[in-house]
C-alpha angles and dihedrals in degrees: 000000000000129000091032103036108047132068122234091252092053091051093048088050091051090050092052094046089051087063108088093217092053106033097090099043096085094225117187123226130195130172137196124175092343092309109124124198122195122193137174142084120309127182095239140002091256090074088072089068091053094048091050098048092048095047089050090065093062118100113250095022110130101166137012121211112195095169086113093062113104118199117215094210142357116282091240128046121214114217112209123213112254120239109265113254117232137202120212113215131187132244111250114251112256097027119134126242088253090057091052094045089055089070109102095221130015131208126229091274095043095268123136120261116232110203123211123240113294113281116228115248117257113285135194115238124195110210121236089244090058090051091051090049090051091053092048091051092054090049091049089051087062090055089048091053090051090051092053091047090055092047089051094053113097095220097044102035095100098037114111100243129155122196121212128177130232108184104303091335124085134218120218111208127180137046142302132191098242148009087255090059092048090054091044092052091051090047092050091048093051090052093064115101114257098019109137097181144352127221114200098167090111094046103097129197107233122168113244091007092155093052093046092048092048091061093049120110107233095211099049104022090230118135129214119225132185112213116237131203109281094023122137126188090239090055091048089047090053090050096051103030105019088238120095092197090068087080083098091063091049091049093049093046090054097040091243107161095186112040088195093058101074122128137211109263095028112133117221138175123238106214118234095231 
């Protein structure tokens, strides 16, 4: 279970896929040392702003590289003025040269040229999709501000908490050590300007969450655990997965043939999935 069972790259990808404008783009995410790279095709270059601000709300992300994003078209479309249409008339039989010369413009055969209505000058139009992306970016900036507020709080700084946006509301996802910290996280989030609501249903209370997160490998999501006196694999599985029966997965992952034959001081890996 998150935060102990998913890599940073996986959590960034989940956050991007939770955004309606990004979920169907099939973006690829990789991570190394807190540096996240996102690649793939996007409709316009403005999508890069949205990708960046969302990724920056994920715990453990230090830098976001969007150089791998390829925009299919420019974010603004220039509309060119069409060539004016013309209608060539004829000079009425019997008219004098003076009559003909009184016509402002003449066609190739001496006929008058009738111009169409004035054509508007070229204008720059921003597509409705771009407007929607701009609004999503502004909303995601609120989530980013909440993330920084949580990171700046002494009690919450080391808790594994991601912040996602949902309109002008934010979603806190991850784990905290206590009920007090869960309430504090919600309070801090609500204190950020622009926040309309806070969803903490995915912010779990897990004893020793900070310690467990500290020993987790950011790239793989696997955690390292040192067995203590009195530990059992089933108790460890309950702690990390919320499911005691997953002791079998831990035993298999560590090539432990007898789950009852573990010893204090033995170092094992907790699989990410």
